[in-house]
C-alpha positions in Angstrom: -21.7 -36.5 31.3 -24.8 -38.4 32.6 -24.9 -42.1 32.1 -25.8 -43.2 28.5 -27.2 -46.6 27.7 -25.8 -48.8 25.0 -22.6 -46.7 24.7 -21.2 -48.9 22.0 -24.3 -48.5 19.8 -24.4 -44.8 20.6 -20.8 -44.3 19.5 -21.6 -46.1 16.2 -24.5 -43.8 15.6 -22.2 -40.8 16.4 -19.5 -42.0 14.1 -22.1 -42.3 11.3 -23.4 -38.9 12.1 -19.9 -37.4 12.2 -19.3 -38.6 8.6 -22.3 -36.7 7.4 -21.7 -33.6 9.6 -18.1 -33.4 8.5 -19.2 -33.3 4.9 -21.9 -30.8 5.7 -19.3 -28.6 7.5 -16.9 -28.7 4.6 -19.6 -27.9 2.1 -20.8 -24.9 4.2 -17.2 -23.8 4.6 -16.7 -23.8 0.8 -20.0 -22.0 0.4 -18.9 -19.3 2.9 -15.9 -18.5 0.6 -18.2 -17.6 -2.4 -19.4 -14.1 -1.3 -15.8 -13.0 -0.9 -14.9 -14.4 -4.3 -17.9 -12.7 -6.0 -16.9 -9.5 -4.3 -13.3 -9.8 -5.6 -14.6 -10.4 -9.1 -16.9 -7.4 -8.9 -14.2 -5.2 -7.3 -11.8 -6.1 -10.1 -14.3 -5.1 -12.7 -15.2 -1.9 -10.9 -11.5 -0.9 -10.7 -11.1 -1.4 -14.5 -14.4 0.5 -15.1 -13.1 3.3 -13.0 -9.8 3.3 -15.0 -11.8 3.7 -18.2 -13.9 6.5 -16.7 -10.8 8.3 -15.7 -9.3 7.9 -19.2 -12.6 9.3 -20.6 -12.4 12.3 -18.3 -8.7 12.8 -19.3 -9.8 12.7 -23.0 -12.4 15.4 -22.3 -9.8 17.6 -20.7 -7.5 17.3 -23.7 -10.4 18.0 -26.1 -11.4 21.1 -24.1 -7.8 22.3 -24.2 -7.6 21.7 -27.9 -10.9 23.6 -28.4 -9.5 26.5 -26.3 -6.4 26.6 -28.4 -8.4 26.5 -31.6 -10.4 29.5 -30.4 -7.2 31.3 -29.3 -5.5 30.6 -32.6 -8.5 32.0 -34.5 -8.5 35.1 -32.4 -4.8 35.7 -32.9 -5.1 35.0 -36.7 -7.9 37.5 -36.8 -5.7 40.0 -35.0 -2.9 39.4 -37.5 -5.3 40.0 -40.4 -6.6 43.3 -38.9 -3.0 44.5 -38.2 -1.9 43.6 -41.7 -4.8 45.7 -43.1 -3.8 48.6 -40.9 -0.2 48.5 -42.2 -1.2 50.3 -45.4 -2.8 53.1 -43.4 0.3 53.9 -41.4 2.2 57.1 -42.2 5.6 56.7 -40.6 8.3 54.0 -40.8 8.4 53.9 -37.0 4.7 53.1 -36.9 5.1 50.5 -39.6 8.1 48.9 -37.9 6.2 48.8 -34.5 3.2 47.1 -36.0 5.3 44.7 -38.1 7.0 43.6 -34.8 3.6 43.2 -33.2 2.4 41.0 -36.1 5.6 38.9 -36.0 5.1 38.4 -32.3 1.5 37.3 -32.8 2.6 34.9 -35.6 5.3 33.5 -33.2 2.6 33.0 -30.6 0.4 31.3 -33.1 3.3 28.9 -34.0 3.6 27.9 -30.4 -0.2 27.4 -30.1 -0.1 25.3 -33.3 2.7 23.1 -31.9 0.7 22.7 -28.7 -2.4 21.7 -30.7 -0.4 19.1 -32.6 0.8 17.6 -29.3 -2.8 17.7 -28.0 -4.1 16.0 -31.1 -1.5 13.3 -30.8 -2.3 12.9 -27.1 -6.0 12.7 -27.9 -5.4 10.0 -30.5 -3.2 8.0 -28.1 -5.9 8.3 -25.3 -8.7 7.3 -27.7 -6.7 4.3 -28.8 -5.9 3.3 -25.2 -9.6 3.7 -24.2 -10.7 1.5 -27.2 -8.2 -1.2 -26.1 -9.2 -1.0 -22.5 -12.9 -1.2 -23.4 -12.2 -4.3 -25.5 -10.3 -5.9 -22.6 -13.1 -4.9 -20.2 -15.7 -6.5 -22.4 -13.8 -9.8 -22.4 -13.1 -9.5 -18.6 -16.8 -8.8 -18.0 -17.8 -11.9 -20.0 -15.2 -13.9 -18.1 -16.4 -12.6 -14.8 -20.0 -13.5 -15.7 -18.9 -17.0 -16.4 -17.0 -17.2 -13.1 -20.1 -16.1 -11.2 -22.2 -18.6 -13.2 -19.9 -21.3 -12.1 -20.1 -20.2 -8.5 -23.9 -20.0 -8.7 -24.1 -23.5 -10.1 -21.7 -24.8 -7.4 -23.9 -23.1 -4.7 -26.9 -24.9 -6.0 -25.0 -28.2 -6.0 -23.9 -27.6 -2.4 -27.4 -26.7 -1.2 -28.7 -29.8 -2.9 -26.0 -32.0 -1.3 -26.5 -30.5 2.1 -30.3 -31.2 1.9 -29.5 -34.8 1.0 -27.0 -35.1 3.8 -29.4 -33.4 6.3 -32.1 -35.9 5.3 -29.7 -38.8 6.0 -28.7 -37.1 9.3 -32.3 -36.9 10.4 -32.6 -40.6 10.0 -29.8 -41.2 12.5 -30.2 -38.4 15.0 -33.4 -39.7 16.7 -31.5 -42.9 17.7 -29.0 -40.9 19.7 -29.5 -40.0 23.3 -30.8 -36.4 23.4 -28.3 -35.2 26.0 -25.4 -36.9 24.2 -26.6 -35.5 20.9 -26.7 -32.0 22.4 -23.2 -32.4 23.8 -21.9 -33.7 20.5 -23.5 -30.8 18.5 -22.0 -28.2 20.9 -18.5 -29.6 20.4 -19.2 -29.9 16.6 -20.0 -26.2 16.4 -16.9 -25.3 18.5 -14.4 -27.6 17.0 -14.4 -27.1 13.2 -17.1 -29.7 12.5 -15.4 -32.6 14.3 -16.9 -33.8 17.6 -16.0 -37.5 17.8 -12.5 -38.8 17.0 -10.5 -42.0 17.2 -7.6 -42.4 19.7 -4.4 -42.5 17.7 -1.3 -43.9 19.4 -2.4 -42.7 22.8 -3.3 -39.2 21.5 -6.6 -37.5 20.7 -7.3 -37.7 17.0 -8.7 -34.2 17.1 -6.2 -32.0 19.0 -3.4 -34.6 19.1 -2.7 -34.1 22.8 -1.4 -37.1 24.8 -4.1 -39.0 26.7 -3.7 -40.7 30.1 -3.5 -44.5 29.8 -6.7 -44.8 31.8 -8.7 -42.6 29.4 -7.4 -44.7 26.5 -8.5 -47.9 28.2 -11.9 -46.5 29.0 -12.4 -45.3 25.5 -11.6 -48.9 24.3 -14.1 -50.4 26.7 -17.0 -48.2 25.6 -18.8 -48.6 28.9 -19.1 -44.8 29.2 -18.8 -41.8 26.9 -15.2 -40.6 27.2 -14.1 -37.2 26.2 -10.7 -35.5 25.6 -9.7 -33.3 28.5 -8.1 -30.8 26.1 -10.7 -30.3 23.3 -13.8 -32.0 24.8 -14.2 -34.2 21.7 -15.7 -37.7 22.2 -13.1 -40.4 22.1 -13.4 -44.0 20.8 -11.2 -46.9 19.8 -12.5 -49.7 17.6 -12.5 -53.2 19.0 -9.6 -54.3 16.8 -7.5 -51.2 17.7 -4.5 -52.0 20.0 -3.7 -49.8 23.0 -0.1 -48.6 22.9 
């Protein structure tokens, strides 16, 4: 890095800037999670809505089957009535016996249809009850989801307001920093999770925690030049009262 004047002063400006930038970074990071959360809320509701639609479709199928059985039963009962009327017109016992068997067969079929209809009606009642319960649950979930999204929306507004405040504070400090140094700082800031200047901690970089050569630690302590970590490129510093281990 090119020579920077008043390194000690510049580092203090960078430290102050880093406090603001770290908070801005964390706020933006939190804000970035909200679209996914909103999507999850909406997807959950959509899944439940789809379940209700499928139950409604199933109900319609059962109702159609019931209607078909009702029509079939009416037709068979009409057949039975017609055959019963014809019984009195038959001339031989054989004809009478044959038609009687046919009537009994139709009645047996009707009994099966009636049993099936009872099962269908029970099924329809169960499905209707289930749909009513699911719709009531969905109504509550929908209200709960709306409140969740309102909370997120309010938080986004808070974050935006806070970022504006922090940015305004940042703009007061940034002009005091050497332009080339600021550009270098911001490049590292964007590439290193919002942390561009770190304190040396026990002979290691406070950012990546890699061990630092003793000379680098000493130079960071002196603050005659801008010293960076060879591993993560973050700017290094030690406060005057920090001891070198």
